[in-house]
N, C-alpha and C positions, 0 to 999 in steps of 0.2 A: 503493500499500499504505499502510496507517495506519502512523502512529509512535508508540509510546509515550511517555509523557510523566512519567518517574520523578521530575521535579523538583516536581511539585505534591504538596501535601500530600494524607492520605488525605481524602475528602470528608464523612466524618462531623467530622475536625478542623475542614476549613475551614467546616463550616456553625457548629459550636460557636463557634468565635472570632469569626466574622463575626456571627453572630447576637449576640454580645455587644457588639459595638460598635455594630448597630441598637439594643440596649437601651439603651445608653448614650448613643447621640443622641436615643432617646426620653426618656430620663431629663431631658436637658439641654435638653429643648424647643425653643422658638423660638431660643433663642441660635444652635442648630446647625440650621439649616434642609435639610441636605442629605438627598437621599434615600436613607436607611437604612433599611430597613423590609422586612417580610414582606407581598409582595403580595397580593392576594386570591386569585391563582390558588395561595398558598402557597410560591410561589419568593421566595428571600432575596434581595433586590435592595440593591445598593449602589453610590450615584454619589457624587461629589466635588464636585459643582456646577461641574466646569470641562469636562464633556462626558464624561469618561471613566467607565465603568460596566461593572459584569457583573451576573450573574444565576444562581447554582445553583437548580436544580429537581430535586426528587425525582423518579424516575421509577420505575413500576411493576416489581417483579422485584429491588427493592434496587440500582437502578442509577442514576447521577447525569448530569446534562448541564451544563456550565458554557460560558455565552457572553459576551460584552461586547464593548468596544471602548475602545482607548487611544490616545491622540494619537502614543505613541511606536511604536505598530505599523507595519508596513510591509505587511500584507497589503490594505491599502484604498489604498494610495498610488496615483494613476493613473499615473505614470510608471513604475511596475514591472510586470512581468508578473502579469496577473491570477490570483488566488487562488481557488480552490473549495473553500471550507471544508468542504465537505461530500462531496469525491470519494471518499473512502474511508469514509465513515460505513457504520455498521451498520441494518441495517432497522429495528432497536426504536426509533431515536431517535423524541423525540414531534413528528411532522412539523408538525402543527398548531401545537402549542404554538410551535415556531420560526417560523413564519409570522407567528404574531400578534406574536413578539418584533423581527420584520424590519420589521414596521409601523411601531413605533417609532422603530429605528435601525438604521443597516447594522451587520452583526456585523463585528468584527474578529479574534475569536478562537473556536474553538468546540471543546470538550474533553468526551470523555464516559467514565463509568466503567460496566466492564460487571460491577464485581462482584470484580473482580481486579485492574485496572492502568487508570490513564487513559490516553486514546489520542487522538489527532487525524489529521488527514489530512494528506498530505506537502505541503511547498511548493516552489513553484519555488525553483531555486538561489539566486535573489537577494533572496530574503527571509529575512532573520535574524533579527526580533523581530516578535512580534506583540503585546506588551504585556501577556500575562497574568501575569506573573510581579509585577509594580506591583499586581495586583490579589489574588494570594494569598498573597505571601511575608510579607506583615505577620500573618497569621492561619496559619503554619506551625507554630506550638507556641506556648506559654503565655509564654514570651519573649519571642518575637516581638508577640504580641498584648499585653503589659504595655507594652511598647515605644510602640506605637501609641497603643492605648487611654490609658495614663498621660498620654502627652501631649497627648491630646485634652482631657483633662480639667483639666490644669494649665494650659494654654492658655487654653482657656473660661472657667474661673473662678476657679484659687486664685490667680492673679497678681492677680486684681480686689477680692478680698477685703483688708478694711484689715488683718485681723490678720498677713496674709501678706508685707505689703509689706515689711517687715524680715525674712523668712523666711530662715534659712541653708539651707545645703546638706543639712545634718541632718535638715532638718523635709522637705525635699522627698524624700530619700531614704527617709524613714520613711513618706511618702504613696506613694512608688512601690511599696514593699514590698506595704503592704496592696492597691494595685490588683494586685500579681503572685498575691496570694494568692486575690483573688478570680477570677483568671485560672485558677488552679489546680482551683478548684471548677468553673468553667467546663468544662474540661479533662476532669473525671469527671462532667460533667451533674449537679451537686448543687447549684447555688446555691439559698441561701434568702436570705431577706428580712435575715437577720443581716450575710450578707455584704455588704450595699450599707450596714450601718449608718454605717461610717466616711465617707460621703458626705453625711450628717445634716446637717454643719457649712457645706456650700455650696447654691447653689440647685439642687436635684435632685429630680426626682421618683421616687420609687422604684417606688410602685406602677406608674407608667407603664414602667419597664424591667423589673420583674418580670413585668409582663403579655406584653410580648416574648420574655422569656425562657421562658416557660410556654408560649407558642405554637410557640417552636423546639424545645421538648424538653430545654431545658439547664437548668430549675428542676429542684429535687431530686424525684422521684417525676412526673416529668411524660415524654411523649414528644411528637414533634412533632405536632401537629394537623392540618399539612395533608396531604388525601389524595394520594399521587402520581399526578403525571399519568398518562394512558393511555399505554404505549408503541405505537411503528409497528409497522406487518406488512412494509413494503415501501418501498425508497427512491423517492420520486418520480423519474420519469423526468427531469425537467428539472434535479434536482439533480446529474444526472449528467453533463449536458453541459458541454463544453470551451468556455470562453470564450477566443477566439484574439484578440482586441483589448482591451489596457488602455484605460481612460477616455482618457487623453493620446493614444493613437492612433486612436481613433475620433474626436476632434477634429481632429486634423489628417487625418484621411479627409474629411471634409467640407468643409476648408477651401477648396482648390482648386476645387471645385464652388462653392461659394457665391461664389465670388470671380468665376469665369466666367458665372455666371448673368445673364439681362436682368433689369431692371427692369419690373414692371409699373406701367402708367400709373394713377395713383390722382388723383383731384381732392383738391389743398391741402385741408388742414383749416383752419377756422375760426381767425379770431386769437383768442387765448386770453389772459388776464391772465400767467400764466407768460411767453409767448412776447414780451409787451409788457416784463413785466420785463427779460429777457434781454438782449432788444434795446436798451433804455435802456443796462443795464450796458455792453454792447459798444460802442455810438456811444462812450461817454464814455472806456472804453478806446483806442478809435481815435483820440479827440483829443489822447490824451498818448501814442501810439505811431506818428507818423510817417503819420496819417492813415486807416490803416486797420489791423484785426486780423482773424484768421480762426481761428474757435472751431469745434474739431470735438469729439465724443464721441462714443464706441461704449458701448450699454449692455446689459446683461442684466437678469435679474430683481430680482438687491440688488447689481449691482455697475456700476463705470462707469469707462470711461478716456478722460478729457477733456485736451485740448489746448489752448493758443493761441498763435498765431504771430502776429509783428508785419508790417508791410507788407514789410520787407527779409527775412522768413522767417525770422527770430531765435526763438527760444523764449522764451515770457514765462510767469511764474507766473499758474497759473490763480486766480483770487482765490475765496475760499470763500464758501458759499451762493449760487453760481448753480444756479437751479431746473431740473435736468436730470429728477431722476426725477417731479417735480411735472408738467413740460411734457410729457412721455413719456405719463403717465397723462392728461392733459387732451386730448391729442391723439387719444387712441386711439379706433379705429373699429368698432363691434359686428361690422361684416364684412371690412373693411380689415385690421383689426389695428392694430399698434402697430408705429414704426419701430425699427430697431437701431442705424442711425447718422445723425447730424444733423451739417450744418455750419452756421454763419453766418457770412458774410462781412461786416463791417461798416465803415462809414465813419461820421464825425458825421454825418451826413444820414441815411443810408439803411443797410438790412441784405437780406441775399439767402439766403435759406434753402434748403439741400437735405436731402431725407431719404432714406433706403433703408430699405425693408422686406423686400425678398427676396433684395439681394445684397449683398456685401461689395465697397464701390466703391474705387478707387482711391485719392481723396482722404481715405478714412478710415484710412490708415496700417496700421501693422502689428501692431498689437494689439486683439481683441475684448475689451472690458470687463476682463478680466483678464489678455488674454495667451494666446498657447500654442495657437492654434488656434479653431475655433469651439466655444464652451461650449454642447454638445449639450444638457445638460439645460435651460438656460434658453432655448434657441431653440425645442425640442420644445413648451416648456410656453406657449410664445407661440403655436406653429400651432395647436394643441390648442384655443386659445380662437379662433382666427381660422375664418371661414367657410372650406369645403374648397375653394371656389371662388376663393380667392385665398392659396391655398397655393401655393408654387414646385413646380416639377416634380422638384425636388431632395428634397423632404421625406422620401421614402421613406428616405433615409439615417439618419434619427432613430429610425427604429424599433430596438427592441434586439435583434431578430433579426441586425441587421446584425454584431453583436460574437461573435456565434457562428459566422456563415456570410459574411464580409467578402467584397464582390463585387473581382472581379480587375481590374475597369473602374468606377470610383466614377461615372463620366461614363454609362454605360450600365445601365441597371436589368435584373437579369436575370430571364428569366421563372420564375416559382415554380409 
């Protein structure tokens, strides 16, 4: 059952003050490159440059949709119960638009305004925060917007101006009061060029700012230029499916099967420059640490978990700059694929190399790239590139269908 969300400001209020921040960002130009803008589809986009973002879009019939993601949110946490943001969604949501938004980034929250109130889908009991407050609180009213936008302007320019070097609190208070007057005009959607006049003494493009305000319908005598996106007519069936495994649980499901799998025999890759570089470095380390070292690394697409041990088994610090990723790319085969695990046993005179493409070998240790089971996304990306004839039997566990209908026994592929 959908939950009402009284803590969110009215969507028109949110729209006006968020548009004001986008306008100020436009006026500040390249100094503030973060993505605060009105997008081509008419949605209002607010990004903070650190991965947190939200989008507010008008939907036909006087309705709104607010979606986004924040690092403080728990709805996409792989260690928590999966959250279906649209389990209780109404049919009128703009499903095609939502699909396009999801192509850009995973959604951490979704709220809809039906003309009377905000609502969202119910969350699992262990999800307490979705991060939406960090994206709506600064635009709750004129006072909140004054605080945020005033700080943006002050930090951005005033402190760099020579005449403000010795400015006292009175000068800053007076400037903040002018920002407050501007926000009052924003709240009434009656902003004129004169309201931006107090910014003429700092590097600020008032024309660029007014252009955004006119597009948003916040300038005096204007209305939002964007045509509301079409409403949906029914909830797509896939939106109603209940995900039964979290990402963490999926990773742990695959792990024992990958550990038990047998490795397919492959020809050893030809010697490459990165392998010679790694071998030389390890032979030198072996000479300094009892005559032998063992270097082990597990690798995903963008992460690695290396370890180095001396002849007596004691741990050594892994020196920086070893060519792990370069070596894995250099040894990639268009059919056989890329290895996930590498072990190099070195003495001052020679090296012995082991690779694992299909299974998680005992010698690889307890952590795969970043730990916590098999990194399913990374492994799936590798299997997609690999010739089907060289994919292990357990590859079916990487299908997204598994999180919705997990097998009772991951070692036995169910008939479908």
